[in-house]
Every structure is written in C-alpha cells, then in structure tokens.
C-alpha positions in Angstrom: 83.3 116.8 58.1 84.7 113.2 58.6 83.4 110.5 56.6 81.9 107.5 58.5 84.6 105.4 57.4 87.3 107.8 58.9 85.4 107.7 62.3 85.3 104.0 62.2 89.1 104.0 61.4 89.7 106.3 64.4 87.7 104.0 66.7 89.4 100.8 65.1 92.9 102.3 65.8 91.9 103.4 69.3 90.8 99.8 70.2 94.1 98.4 68.5 96.0 100.5 70.5 94.8 99.4 73.9 94.8 95.7 72.7 98.0 95.1 70.8 99.7 98.6 70.2 100.2 100.4 66.9 102.9 100.6 64.5 104.5 103.8 63.8 102.6 104.3 60.7 99.5 103.6 62.3 100.4 106.1 65.2 100.9 108.9 62.5 97.6 108.0 60.9 95.7 108.0 64.3 97.3 111.5 65.0 96.2 112.9 61.7 92.6 111.6 61.9 92.4 112.9 65.5 93.7 116.5 64.6 91.2 116.4 61.5 88.3 115.2 64.1 89.1 117.8 66.4 89.4 120.6 63.8 85.8 119.5 62.7 84.3 119.7 66.2 85.9 123.1 67.0 84.5 124.3 63.6 81.1 123.2 64.4 81.4 124.7 68.1 82.3 128.2 66.6 79.6 128.0 64.1 76.9 127.3 66.9 78.2 130.5 68.7 77.8 132.6 65.6 73.8 131.9 65.7 73.5 132.2 69.6 71.6 134.8 71.1 71.4 135.0 75.2 68.2 136.3 76.6 67.5 137.0 80.1 63.8 136.3 81.8 62.8 139.9 81.0 63.5 139.5 77.6 66.5 141.7 77.4 69.5 140.6 75.1 72.4 139.5 77.4 74.7 137.9 74.9 78.3 138.3 75.9 80.3 140.9 74.0 82.9 138.1 72.9 80.1 136.4 71.0 78.6 139.6 69.5 81.9 140.4 68.2 82.3 136.9 66.8 79.0 137.4 65.1 79.8 140.6 63.6 83.0 139.4 62.3 81.5 136.5 60.6 78.9 138.9 58.9 81.6 140.9 57.5 83.2 137.8 55.4 
C-alpha cells in the first residue's frame, strides 16, 4: 500500500510535468511511483475476485470458472 505522502508526490509530479516539465531524476521517480501504484491497484483488484461469488436470480452459483480456479489456487497457499 502506498502512503499518503507517496500519492501526494505522484500528484505533485503530474502537475509539475504539465506546468514546467520534469528533470530526468523526477521522471525516473515518477515512473517508479506509478509502477508501485499500479502494482498495488492490480493486487487489490485480484483480492476482490478471490472473495467474489456470482449468483443468478434463481440462486444458482454462476461464478465464472476462471474466478473459481483463482479462488482454489489462493486457498492452497
């Protein structure tokens, strides 16, 4: 999870890039922060799928097989 300071830094660098541009050092920092942020988002999204269950109006479990496989894999760990 990214800290509040890291998220603020991402936003600051984005604003600065639009207004005046970034140095090479800042561009590298921005890239690293963005990659860390996206890794966090992807991980959170996958964790949501691991707890998901899809049920049709008749009460039948219609969770896609790919999601069921992901859930089984996470339970084995």
